[in-house]
DSSP file (Angstrom, degrees, kcal/mol; ACC not computed):
  #  RESIDUE AA STRUCTURE BP1 BP2  ACC     N-H-->O    O-->H-N    N-H-->O    O-->H-N    TCO  KAPPA ALPHA  PHI   PSI    X-CA   Y-CA   Z-CA
    1    1 A X              0   0    0      0, 0.0     2,-0.1     0, 0.0     0, 0.0   0.000 360.0 360.0 360.0 132.0   22.4   32.7   -7.2
    2    2 A X     >  -     0   0    0      1,-0.1     4,-1.8     4,-0.0     3,-0.4  -0.430 360.0-111.5 -87.3 162.6   24.5   31.7   -4.3
    3    3 A X  H  > S+     0   0    0      1,-0.2     4,-2.7     2,-0.2     5,-0.2   0.858 114.9  60.4 -58.3 -38.4   25.3   28.1   -3.2
    4    4 A X  H  > S+     0   0    0      1,-0.2     4,-2.3     2,-0.2    -1,-0.2   0.908 106.1  46.2 -60.3 -42.6   23.2   28.5    0.0
    5    5 A X  H  > S+     0   0    0     -3,-0.4     4,-2.8     2,-0.2     5,-0.2   0.881 111.5  52.0 -67.4 -38.2   20.1   29.2   -2.0
    6    6 A X  H  X S+     0   0    0     -4,-1.8     4,-2.5     2,-0.2    -2,-0.2   0.931 111.9  46.1 -63.0 -45.3   20.7   26.3   -4.4
    7    7 A X  H  X S+     0   0    0     -4,-2.7     4,-2.6     2,-0.2    -2,-0.2   0.912 113.3  49.7 -63.2 -42.5   21.2   23.9   -1.5
    8    8 A X  H  X S+     0   0    0     -4,-2.3     4,-2.5    -5,-0.2    -2,-0.2   0.924 112.9  45.8 -63.5 -45.1   18.1   25.2    0.2
    9    9 A X  H  X S+     0   0    0     -4,-2.8     4,-2.4     2,-0.2    -1,-0.2   0.888 113.2  50.6 -65.9 -38.6   15.9   24.8   -3.0
   10   10 A X  H  X S+     0   0    0     -4,-2.5     4,-2.6    -5,-0.2     5,-0.2   0.923 110.8  49.0 -63.5 -43.8   17.3   21.4   -3.6
   11   11 A X  H  X S+     0   0    0     -4,-2.6     4,-2.7     1,-0.2    -2,-0.2   0.932 112.1  47.8 -61.7 -46.2   16.5   20.3   -0.1
   12   12 A X  H  X S+     0   0    0     -4,-2.5     4,-2.5     2,-0.2    -1,-0.2   0.887 111.6  51.0 -64.0 -38.7   13.0   21.7   -0.3
   13   13 A X  H  X S+     0   0    0     -4,-2.4     4,-1.9     2,-0.2    -2,-0.2   0.943 113.2  44.5 -62.4 -47.6   12.5   19.9   -3.7
   14   14 A X  H  < S+     0   0    0     -4,-2.6     4,-0.4     1,-0.2    -2,-0.2   0.896 113.6  50.9 -64.0 -40.0   13.7   16.6   -2.3
   15   15 A X  H >< S+     0   0    0     -4,-2.7     3,-0.6    -5,-0.2     4,-0.2   0.916 113.9  43.7 -63.8 -43.7   11.6   17.1    0.9
   16   16 A X  H 3< S+     0   0    0     -4,-2.5    -1,-0.2     1,-0.2    -2,-0.2   0.790 124.1  35.0 -72.4 -28.4    8.4   17.8   -1.1
   17   17 A X  T 3X S+     0   0    0     -4,-1.9     4,-2.6    -5,-0.2     3,-0.2   0.133  79.2 117.9-114.3  19.1    8.9   15.0   -3.6
   18   18 A X  H <> S+     0   0    0     -3,-0.6     4,-2.7    -4,-0.4     5,-0.2   0.895  76.2  49.3 -57.0 -46.3   10.5   12.3   -1.5
   19   19 A X  H  > S+     0   0    0     -4,-0.2     4,-2.0     1,-0.2   117,-0.4   0.859 113.6  46.6 -67.1 -33.6    7.8    9.7   -1.9
   20   20 A X  H  > S+     0   0    0     -3,-0.2     4,-2.3     2,-0.2    -1,-0.2   0.901 112.9  48.6 -73.6 -39.7    7.8   10.1   -5.7
   21   21 A X  H  X S+     0   0    0     -4,-2.6     4,-2.2     2,-0.2    -2,-0.2   0.922 113.5  47.8 -63.7 -43.4   11.6   10.0   -6.0
   22   22 A X  H  X S+     0   0    0     -4,-2.7     4,-2.6    -5,-0.2    -1,-0.2   0.903 110.9  51.7 -62.6 -41.8   11.6    6.9   -3.8
   23   23 A X  H  X S+     0   0    0     -4,-2.0     4,-2.2    -5,-0.2    -2,-0.2   0.872 108.8  50.1 -64.9 -37.2    8.8    5.3   -5.9
   24   24 A X  H  X S+     0   0    0     -4,-2.3     4,-2.3     2,-0.2    -1,-0.2   0.921 111.0  49.8 -65.6 -43.1   10.7    6.0   -9.1
   25   25 A X  H  X S+     0   0    0     -4,-2.2     4,-2.3     1,-0.2    -2,-0.2   0.927 111.7  47.8 -59.5 -45.9   13.8    4.3   -7.5
   26   26 A X  H  X S+     0   0    0     -4,-2.6     4,-2.5     1,-0.2    -1,-0.2   0.860 110.0  52.8 -66.0 -35.4   11.7    1.3   -6.5
   27   27 A X  H  X S+     0   0    0     -4,-2.2     4,-2.4     2,-0.2    -1,-0.2   0.906 109.5  48.9 -64.2 -41.4   10.2    1.0   -9.9
   28   28 A X  H  X S+     0   0    0     -4,-2.3     4,-2.4     2,-0.2    -2,-0.2   0.887 110.0  52.0 -65.4 -38.5   13.7    1.0  -11.4
   29   29 A X  H  X S+     0   0    0     -4,-2.3     4,-2.3     2,-0.2     5,-0.2   0.945 111.4  46.7 -59.2 -48.5   14.7   -1.7   -8.9
   30   30 A X  H  X S+     0   0    0     -4,-2.5     4,-2.2     1,-0.2    -2,-0.2   0.890 112.4  50.4 -62.7 -39.7   11.8   -3.8  -10.0
   31   31 A X  H  X S+     0   0    0     -4,-2.4     4,-2.5     2,-0.2    -1,-0.2   0.898 110.1  49.5 -66.8 -41.0   12.5   -3.2  -13.7
   32   32 A X  H  X S+     0   0    0     -4,-2.4     4,-2.2     2,-0.2    -2,-0.2   0.942 112.8  46.1 -64.0 -47.6   16.1   -4.2  -13.4
   33   33 A X  H  X S+     0   0    0     -4,-2.3     4,-2.3     1,-0.2     5,-0.4   0.910 112.0  53.0 -62.3 -41.8   15.4   -7.4  -11.5
   34   34 A X  H  X S+     0   0    0     -4,-2.2     4,-2.9    -5,-0.2     5,-0.4   0.941 108.8  49.1 -57.0 -49.4   12.6   -8.2  -14.0
   35   35 A X  H  X S+     0   0    0     -4,-2.5     4,-1.4     1,-0.2    -2,-0.2   0.904 112.4  47.3 -60.8 -43.2   15.0   -7.8  -16.9
   36   36 A X  H  X S+     0   0    0     -4,-2.2     4,-1.1    -5,-0.2    -1,-0.2   0.952 122.6  31.8 -64.5 -50.4   17.7  -10.0  -15.5
   37   37 A X  H  X S+     0   0    0     -4,-2.3     4,-2.5     2,-0.2     5,-0.2   0.887 116.6  53.2 -80.9 -39.4   15.5  -12.9  -14.4
   38   38 A X  H  X S+     0   0    0     -4,-2.9     4,-3.0    -5,-0.4     5,-0.2   0.893 106.8  54.5 -64.4 -38.2   12.8  -12.8  -17.1
   39   39 A X  H  X S+     0   0    0     -4,-1.4     4,-2.0    -5,-0.4    -1,-0.2   0.922 109.7  47.4 -59.7 -44.1   15.4  -12.9  -19.8
   40   40 A X  H  X S+     0   0    0     -4,-1.1     4,-1.6     1,-0.2    -2,-0.2   0.932 115.3  44.4 -63.8 -46.6   16.9  -16.1  -18.3
   41   41 A X  H  X S+     0   0    0     -4,-2.5     4,-2.5    41,-0.4    -2,-0.2   0.871 110.8  55.1 -65.2 -37.2   13.5  -17.7  -17.9
   42   42 A X  H  X S+     0   0    0     -4,-3.0     4,-2.8    -5,-0.2    -1,-0.2   0.887 105.3  52.4 -65.4 -39.3   12.4  -16.6  -21.4
   43   43 A X  H  X S+     0   0    0     -4,-2.0     4,-1.9     2,-0.2    -1,-0.2   0.901 111.1  47.5 -62.7 -40.0   15.5  -18.3  -23.0
   44   44 A X  H  X S+     0   0    0     -4,-1.6     4,-2.0     2,-0.2    -2,-0.2   0.911 112.6  48.7 -66.6 -41.7   14.6  -21.5  -21.2
   45   45 A X  H  X S+     0   0    0     -4,-2.5     4,-2.7     2,-0.2    -2,-0.2   0.903 109.2  52.5 -65.5 -40.9   11.0  -21.3  -22.3
   46   46 A X  H  X S+     0   0    0     -4,-2.8     4,-1.6     1,-0.2    -1,-0.2   0.899 108.1  51.8 -61.1 -39.9   12.1  -20.6  -25.9
   47   47 A X  H  <>S+     0   0    0     -4,-1.9     5,-3.2     1,-0.2    -1,-0.2   0.920 110.9  48.1 -60.9 -42.7   14.2  -23.7  -25.8
   48   48 A X  H ><5S+     0   0    0     -4,-2.0     3,-1.6     4,-0.2     5,-0.4   0.910 109.8  51.4 -64.8 -42.2   11.3  -25.7  -24.6
   49   49 A X  H 3<5S+     0   0    0     -4,-2.7    -1,-0.2     1,-0.3    -2,-0.2   0.782 107.2  53.9 -67.7 -26.2    9.0  -24.3  -27.3
   50   50 A X  T 3<5S-     0   0    0     -4,-1.6    -1,-0.3    -5,-0.2    -2,-0.2   0.378 125.8-101.5 -87.1   4.8   11.5  -25.2  -30.0
   51   51 A X  T < 5S+     0   0    0     -3,-1.6     3,-0.3    -4,-0.1    -3,-0.2   0.677  93.6 114.0  86.8  18.3   11.6  -28.8  -28.7
   52   52 A X    >>< +     0   0    0     -5,-3.2     3,-1.3    -6,-0.2     4,-0.9  -0.176  21.9 129.1-114.7  39.6   14.8  -28.5  -26.8
   53   53 A X  H 3>  +     0   0    0     -5,-0.4     4,-2.6     1,-0.3     5,-0.2   0.803  66.0  70.2 -62.8 -27.6   13.6  -28.9  -23.3
   54   54 A X  H 3> S+     0   0    0     -3,-0.3     4,-2.1     1,-0.2    -1,-0.3   0.810  93.6  56.4 -60.6 -29.0   16.3  -31.6  -22.8
   55   55 A X  H <> S+     0   0    0     -3,-1.3     4,-2.1     2,-0.2    -1,-0.2   0.909 107.7  47.3 -67.8 -41.9   18.8  -28.8  -22.9
   56   56 A X  H  X S+     0   0    0     -4,-0.9     4,-2.2     2,-0.2    -2,-0.2   0.925 112.4  49.5 -64.3 -44.6   17.1  -27.0  -20.0
   57   57 A X  H  X S+     0   0    0     -4,-2.6     4,-2.0     1,-0.2    -2,-0.2   0.887 107.9  54.6 -61.9 -38.0   16.9  -30.3  -18.1
   58   58 A X  H  X>S+     0   0    0     -4,-2.1     4,-3.0     2,-0.2     5,-0.6   0.921 106.7  51.5 -60.6 -44.0   20.6  -30.8  -18.8
   59   59 A X  I  X>S+     0   0    0     -4,-2.1     5,-2.5     1,-0.2     4,-2.1   0.931 112.7  45.0 -57.5 -46.1   21.4  -27.4  -17.2
   60   60 A X  I  <5S+     0   0    0     -4,-2.2     6,-0.5     3,-0.2    -1,-0.2   0.783 116.2  47.0 -72.2 -25.5   19.4  -28.3  -14.1
   61   61 A X  I  <5S+     0   0    0     -4,-2.0    -2,-0.2    -5,-0.2    -1,-0.2   0.892 130.3  16.1 -80.0 -41.1   21.0  -31.7  -13.9
   62   62 A X  I  <5S+     0   0    0     -4,-3.0     3,-0.3    -5,-0.2    -3,-0.2   0.764 133.3  32.0-108.5 -29.8   24.6  -30.8  -14.4
   63   63 A X  I  <<S+     0   0    0     -4,-2.1     2,-1.0    -5,-0.6    -3,-0.2   0.901 122.0  38.5 -95.7 -51.6   25.0  -27.0  -13.8
   64   64 A X  S   <S-     0   0    0     -5,-2.5     2,-0.2     2,-0.1    -1,-0.2  -0.470  84.9-166.5 -98.7  61.3   22.4  -26.0  -11.2
   65   65 A X        -     0   0    0     -2,-1.0     2,-0.6    47,-0.3    -4,-0.1  -0.291  12.6-176.1 -61.9 116.4   22.8  -29.1   -9.1
   66   66 A X        -     0   0    0     -6,-0.5     3,-0.4     3,-0.2     8,-0.1  -0.954   8.8-163.1-110.0 110.2   20.0  -29.5   -6.5
   67   67 A X  S    S+     0   0    0     -2,-0.6    -1,-0.1     1,-0.2     4,-0.1   0.761  82.0  41.0 -69.2 -25.7   20.8  -32.5   -4.4
   68   68 A X  S    S+     0   0    0      2,-0.1     2,-0.4     1,-0.1    -1,-0.2   0.581 108.1  58.3-102.9 -10.5   17.3  -33.1   -2.9
   69   69 A X  S    S-     0   0    0     -3,-0.4    -3,-0.2     2,-0.0    -1,-0.1  -0.958  89.1-105.1-124.9 139.7   15.0  -32.5   -5.8
   70   70 A X    >>  -     0   0    0     -2,-0.4     4,-2.2     1,-0.1     3,-0.6  -0.323  29.5-124.2 -61.3 140.8   14.9  -34.3   -9.2
   71   71 A X  H 3> S+     0   0    0      1,-0.2     4,-2.0     2,-0.2     5,-0.1   0.779 108.3  58.5 -61.7 -29.7   16.3  -32.1  -12.0
   72   72 A X  H 3> S+     0   0    0      2,-0.2     4,-1.4     1,-0.2    -1,-0.2   0.888 109.2  44.9 -68.2 -37.3   13.2  -32.4  -14.1
   73   73 A X  H <> S+     0   0    0     -3,-0.6     4,-2.7     2,-0.2     5,-0.2   0.918 113.1  49.6 -70.2 -43.8   11.1  -30.9  -11.3
   74   74 A X  H  X S+     0   0    0     -4,-2.2     4,-3.0     1,-0.2     5,-0.3   0.839 106.5  57.3 -66.5 -30.7   13.6  -28.2  -10.6
   75   75 A X  H  X S+     0   0    0     -4,-2.0     4,-2.1    -5,-0.2    -1,-0.2   0.922 111.6  41.6 -63.2 -43.0   13.7  -27.3  -14.4
   76   76 A X  H  X S+     0   0    0     -4,-1.4     4,-2.4     2,-0.2     5,-0.2   0.946 119.1  43.8 -69.0 -48.7   10.0  -26.7  -14.4
   77   77 A X  H  X S+     0   0    0     -4,-2.7     4,-2.7     1,-0.2    -2,-0.2   0.918 115.4  49.2 -63.6 -43.6    9.9  -24.9  -11.1
   78   78 A X  H  X S+     0   0    0     -4,-3.0     4,-2.2    -5,-0.2    -1,-0.2   0.920 112.9  45.3 -63.6 -45.5   13.0  -22.8  -11.9
   79   79 A X  H  X S+     0   0    0     -4,-2.1     4,-1.0    -5,-0.3    -1,-0.2   0.928 115.2  47.8 -65.1 -45.3   11.8  -21.8  -15.4
   80   80 A X  H >X S+     0   0    0     -4,-2.4     4,-3.2    -5,-0.2     3,-0.6   0.922 112.4  50.0 -59.1 -44.9    8.3  -20.9  -14.0
   81   81 A X  H 3X>S+     0   0    0     -4,-2.7     4,-1.1     1,-0.2     5,-0.6   0.867 107.2  53.4 -65.0 -37.4    9.9  -18.9  -11.1
   82   82 A X  H 3<5S+     0   0    0     -4,-2.2   -41,-0.4    -5,-0.2    -1,-0.2   0.717 119.1  35.7 -71.3 -19.5   12.2  -16.9  -13.4
   83   83 A X  H <X5S+     0   0    0     -4,-1.0     4,-0.8    -3,-0.6    -2,-0.2   0.840 121.9  39.8 -96.2 -43.2    9.2  -15.9  -15.5
   84   84 A X  H  X5S+     0   0    0     -4,-3.2     4,-2.1    -5,-0.2    -3,-0.2   0.951 113.0  45.4 -79.9 -52.4    6.4  -15.5  -13.0
   85   85 A X  H  X5S+     0   0    0     -4,-1.1     4,-2.3    -5,-0.3    -1,-0.1   0.864 111.4  51.2 -69.6 -37.0    7.8  -13.8   -9.9
   86   86 A X  H  ><S+     0   0    0     -5,-0.6     4,-2.7     2,-0.2    -1,-0.2   0.875 109.8  52.7 -64.3 -33.2    9.8  -11.1  -11.7
   87   87 A X  H  X S+     0   0    0     -4,-0.8     4,-2.4     2,-0.2    -2,-0.2   0.923 108.6  49.1 -65.2 -43.5    6.7  -10.2  -13.6
   88   88 A X  H  X>S+     0   0    0     -4,-2.1     5,-2.6     1,-0.2     4,-1.3   0.911 112.0  49.9 -60.1 -41.6    4.8   -9.9  -10.3
   89   89 A X  H  <5S+     0   0    0     -4,-2.3     3,-0.4     3,-0.2    -2,-0.2   0.937 109.4  50.4 -62.2 -46.6    7.6   -7.7   -9.0
   90   90 A X  H  <5S+     0   0    0     -4,-2.7    -2,-0.2     1,-0.3    -1,-0.2   0.913 113.8  44.6 -59.2 -43.5    7.6   -5.5  -12.1
   91   91 A X  H  <5S-     0   0    0     -4,-2.4    48,-1.9    -5,-0.2    -1,-0.3   0.710 109.7-124.7 -72.6 -19.3    3.8   -5.0  -11.8
   92   92 A X  T  <5 +     0   0    0     -4,-1.3    48,-2.9    -3,-0.4     2,-0.5   0.876  59.4 147.5  74.7  37.9    4.1   -4.4   -8.1
   93   93 A X  S   <S-     0   0    0     -5,-2.6    -1,-0.3     1,-0.2     5,-0.1  -0.937  76.4 -14.0-112.5 127.8    1.6   -7.1   -7.3
   94   94 A X  S  > S+     0   0    0     -2,-0.5     4,-2.4    -3,-0.1    -1,-0.2   0.925  88.6 171.6  41.6  53.1    2.1   -9.1   -4.1
   95   95 A X  H  >  +     0   0    0     -3,-0.3     4,-2.5     1,-0.2     5,-0.1   0.866  63.5  48.5 -63.3 -44.3    5.5   -7.4   -4.1
   96   96 A X  H  > S+     0   0    0      2,-0.2     4,-1.9     1,-0.2    -1,-0.2   0.905 113.4  47.3 -69.1 -38.8    6.8   -8.4   -0.7
   97   97 A X  H  > S+     0   0    0      2,-0.2     4,-1.9     1,-0.2    -2,-0.2   0.918 114.1  48.3 -65.2 -42.5    5.9  -12.1   -1.1
   98   98 A X  H  X S+     0   0    0     -4,-2.4     4,-2.7     1,-0.2    -2,-0.2   0.876 108.2  55.4 -63.8 -37.1    7.5  -12.1   -4.6
   99   99 A X  H  X S+     0   0    0     -4,-2.5     4,-2.5     2,-0.2    -1,-0.2   0.892 105.3  51.8 -63.4 -39.3   10.5  -10.4   -3.1
  100  100 A X  H  X S+     0   0    0     -4,-1.9     4,-1.9     2,-0.2    -1,-0.2   0.923 111.6  46.6 -63.3 -43.2   10.9  -13.2   -0.6
  101  101 A X  H  X S+     0   0    0     -4,-1.9     4,-2.1     1,-0.2    -2,-0.2   0.919 112.4  50.6 -63.7 -42.8   10.7  -15.8   -3.4
  102  102 A X  H  X S+     0   0    0     -4,-2.7     4,-2.7     1,-0.2    -2,-0.2   0.884 108.0  52.6 -64.1 -38.5   13.2  -13.8   -5.5
  103  103 A X  H  X S+     0   0    0     -4,-2.5     4,-2.7     1,-0.2    -1,-0.2   0.907 108.7  50.4 -63.3 -40.3   15.6  -13.6   -2.6
  104  104 A X  H  X S+     0   0    0     -4,-1.9     4,-2.2     2,-0.2    -2,-0.2   0.891 111.2  48.7 -65.6 -37.2   15.5  -17.3   -2.1
  105  105 A X  H  X S+     0   0    0     -4,-2.1     4,-2.6     2,-0.2    -2,-0.2   0.925 112.0  48.9 -64.8 -44.4   16.2  -17.8   -5.9
  106  106 A X  H  X S+     0   0    0     -4,-2.7     4,-2.5     2,-0.2    -2,-0.2   0.903 111.2  49.4 -63.3 -42.1   19.1  -15.4   -5.7
  107  107 A X  H  X S+     0   0    0     -4,-2.7     4,-2.4     2,-0.2     5,-0.3   0.917 110.6  50.8 -63.3 -42.3   20.5  -17.2   -2.6
  108  108 A X  H  X>S+     0   0    0     -4,-2.2     4,-2.6     1,-0.2     5,-0.7   0.934 111.5  47.9 -59.1 -46.5   20.2  -20.5   -4.4
  109  109 A X  I  X>S+     0   0    0     -4,-2.6     5,-2.5     1,-0.2     4,-1.2   0.928 114.5  45.8 -61.2 -45.4   22.0  -19.1   -7.5
  110  110 A X  I  <5S+     0   0    0     -4,-2.5    -1,-0.2     3,-0.2    -2,-0.2   0.854 121.4  35.2 -69.6 -35.0   24.8  -17.6   -5.4
  111  111 A X  I  <5S+     0   0    0     -4,-2.4    -2,-0.2    -5,-0.2    -1,-0.2   0.787 128.7  27.5 -93.8 -27.8   25.4  -20.6   -3.1
  112  112 A X  I  <5S+     0   0    0     -4,-2.6   -47,-0.3    -5,-0.3    -3,-0.2   0.759 131.5  20.0-106.1 -27.2   24.8  -23.6   -5.4
  113  113 A X  I  <<S-     0   0    0     -4,-1.2     2,-0.3    -5,-0.7    -3,-0.2   0.842 115.9 -38.9-108.4 -69.4   25.6  -22.4   -8.9
  114  114 A X      < -     0   0    0     -5,-2.5     2,-0.5     2,-0.1    -1,-0.3  -0.992  41.5-119.0-160.1 153.6   27.8  -19.3   -9.1
  115  115 A X        +     0   0    0     -2,-0.3     2,-0.3    -4,-0.1    -5,-0.1  -0.870  38.9 169.3 -94.8 130.1   28.5  -16.0   -7.5
  116  116 A X    >>  -     0   0    0     -2,-0.5     4,-1.7     1,-0.1     3,-0.8  -0.998  40.2-128.9-141.7 141.2   28.0  -13.2   -9.9
  117  117 A X  H 3> S+     0   0    0     -2,-0.3     4,-2.8     1,-0.2     5,-0.2   0.845 106.7  59.6 -57.9 -36.6   27.9   -9.4   -9.2
  118  118 A X  H 3> S+     0   0    0      1,-0.2     4,-2.1     2,-0.2    -1,-0.2   0.857 106.8  47.0 -65.2 -31.9   24.6   -9.0  -11.1
  119  119 A X  H <> S+     0   0    0     -3,-0.8     4,-2.3     2,-0.2    -1,-0.2   0.845 110.6  52.2 -76.4 -32.7   22.8  -11.4   -8.8
  120  120 A X  H  X S+     0   0    0     -4,-1.7     4,-2.1     2,-0.2    -2,-0.2   0.932 111.4  47.1 -63.8 -45.0   24.4   -9.7   -5.8
  121  121 A X  H  X S+     0   0    0     -4,-2.8     4,-2.5     1,-0.2    -2,-0.2   0.916 110.9  51.8 -61.9 -43.7   23.0   -6.4   -7.1
  122  122 A X  H  X S+     0   0    0     -4,-2.1     4,-2.8     1,-0.2     5,-0.2   0.905 107.6  53.6 -58.8 -41.0   19.6   -8.0   -7.7
  123  123 A X  H  X S+     0   0    0     -4,-2.3     4,-2.1     2,-0.2    -1,-0.2   0.911 109.4  47.1 -60.5 -43.4   19.6   -9.2   -4.2
  124  124 A X  H  X S+     0   0    0     -4,-2.1     4,-1.8     2,-0.2    -2,-0.2   0.918 113.7  48.3 -63.8 -43.9   20.3   -5.7   -2.8
  125  125 A X  H  X S+     0   0    0     -4,-2.5     4,-1.7     1,-0.2    -2,-0.2   0.896 111.3  49.4 -65.3 -40.3   17.5   -4.3   -5.0
  126  126 A X  H  X S+     0   0    0     -4,-2.8     4,-2.6     1,-0.2    -1,-0.2   0.874 107.1  55.9 -67.6 -36.0   15.0   -7.0   -4.0
  127  127 A X  H  X S+     0   0    0     -4,-2.1     4,-2.6    -5,-0.2     5,-0.2   0.890 104.6  54.0 -61.1 -38.2   15.9   -6.3   -0.3
  128  128 A X  H  X S+     0   0    0     -4,-1.8     4,-3.0     2,-0.2     5,-0.4   0.918 109.8  46.8 -59.9 -43.3   15.0   -2.7   -0.9
  129  129 A X  H  X S+     0   0    0     -4,-1.7     4,-1.9     1,-0.2    -2,-0.2   0.900 112.2  50.6 -66.0 -40.4   11.6   -3.8   -2.3
  130  130 A X  H  < S+     0   0    0     -4,-2.6    -2,-0.2     2,-0.2    -1,-0.2   0.910 118.3  37.9 -63.2 -42.3   11.1   -6.1    0.6
  131  131 A X  H  < S+     0   0    0     -4,-2.6    -2,-0.2    -5,-0.2    -3,-0.2   0.935 130.0  26.6 -76.6 -47.6   11.9   -3.4    3.2
  132  132 A X  H  < S-     0   0    0     -4,-3.0     3,-0.3     1,-0.3    -3,-0.2   0.565 103.5-125.9 -97.1 -10.2   10.2   -0.4    1.6
  133  133 A X     <  -     0   0    0     -4,-1.9    -1,-0.3    -5,-0.4    -2,-0.1  -0.303  42.7 -61.0  86.6-179.1    7.5   -2.0   -0.5
  134  134 A X  S    S-     0   0    0      1,-0.2     3,-0.3   -42,-0.1    -1,-0.2   0.633  74.8-128.8 -81.7 -13.6    6.9   -1.5   -4.2
  135  135 A X        -     0   0    0     -3,-0.3     6,-0.3     1,-0.2    -1,-0.2  -0.349  40.2 -53.9  93.0-177.9    6.3    2.3   -4.1
  136  136 A X  S    S+     0   0    0   -117,-0.4     2,-1.4     1,-0.2    -1,-0.2   0.760 122.7  69.7 -71.8 -26.3    3.5    4.4   -5.5
  137  137 A X  S    S+     0   0    0     -3,-0.3     2,-0.3  -114,-0.1    -1,-0.2  -0.460  86.1  91.0 -94.4  64.4    3.8    3.1   -9.1
  138  138 A X  S  > S-     0   0    0     -2,-1.4     4,-1.5    -3,-0.2   -46,-0.2  -0.980  81.5-119.0-152.0 158.5    2.5   -0.4   -8.3
  139  139 A X  H  > S+     0   0    0    -48,-1.9     4,-2.8    -2,-0.3     5,-0.2   0.867 113.7  61.0 -67.9 -36.5   -0.7   -2.4   -8.3
  140  140 A X  H  > S+     0   0    0    -48,-2.9     4,-2.6     1,-0.2    -1,-0.2   0.899 104.1  49.3 -55.8 -41.4   -0.2   -3.0   -4.5
  141  141 A X  H  > S+     0   0    0     -6,-0.3     4,-2.5   -49,-0.2    -1,-0.2   0.906 110.7  49.3 -66.1 -41.6   -0.3    0.7   -3.9
  142  142 A X  H  X S+     0   0    0     -4,-1.5     4,-2.3     2,-0.2    -2,-0.2   0.926 113.3  46.6 -63.7 -44.8   -3.5    1.1   -6.0
  143  143 A X  H  X S+     0   0    0     -4,-2.8     4,-2.5     1,-0.2    -2,-0.2   0.926 113.4  49.1 -63.0 -44.4   -5.2   -1.8   -4.1
  144  144 A X  H  X S+     0   0    0     -4,-2.6     4,-2.1    -5,-0.2    -2,-0.2   0.893 110.5  50.5 -62.2 -41.3   -4.0   -0.4   -0.8
  145  145 A X  H  X S+     0   0    0     -4,-2.5     4,-1.7     2,-0.2    -1,-0.2   0.905 112.1  46.7 -63.9 -43.3   -5.4    3.1   -1.6
  146  146 A X  H  X S+     0   0    0     -4,-2.3     4,-1.1     1,-0.2    -2,-0.2   0.884 111.5  51.6 -67.2 -38.4   -8.8    1.7   -2.6
  147  147 A X  H  X S+     0   0    0     -4,-2.5     4,-0.7     1,-0.2     3,-0.3   0.894 110.2  48.8 -65.6 -38.9   -9.0   -0.5    0.5
  148  148 A X  H  < S+     0   0    0     -4,-2.1     3,-0.5     1,-0.2    -1,-0.2   0.850 107.6  54.9 -69.1 -34.0   -8.2    2.5    2.7
  149  149 A X  H  < S+     0   0    0     -4,-1.7    -1,-0.2     1,-0.2    -2,-0.2   0.755 104.4  54.7 -71.8 -22.8  -10.8    4.7    1.0
  150  150 A X  H  <        0   0    0     -4,-1.1    -1,-0.2    -3,-0.3    -2,-0.2   0.681 360.0 360.0 -82.1 -17.8  -13.5    2.0    1.7
  151  151 A X     <        0   0    0     -4,-0.7    -1,-0.2    -3,-0.5    -2,-0.2   0.484 360.0 360.0 -79.8 360.0  -12.8    2.1    5.4
């Protein structure tokens, strides 16, 4: 088989399966962001469940300094946000709204706490979800498909 035929078959495969390949990529983006943020929120929640919420509050008071909001409030909001919005992203439910919240969290982390490559990568991946949507393997897609069929 010559190179020209391989390139042609590859092109036709990609052309025919573009939406599925893109959807797999977007699912992987959602899964990566979920793992990074949910793990962080889960550790904070585990500390709280073991009676060590004061450690989480200490982090928010001294490490993740928010000048305009009391650290006890930011500890609750931050922990909830790290658990809830990545889960919505993973499921592909209200994905674009969740992506906007996740971008704001990522910006907060990068500008007030620390710059880290994994958060930069998460930001790029979340931007992909914001721009292209969650893909075919999402609850948003199922809802959209059912809504279009009723019209």
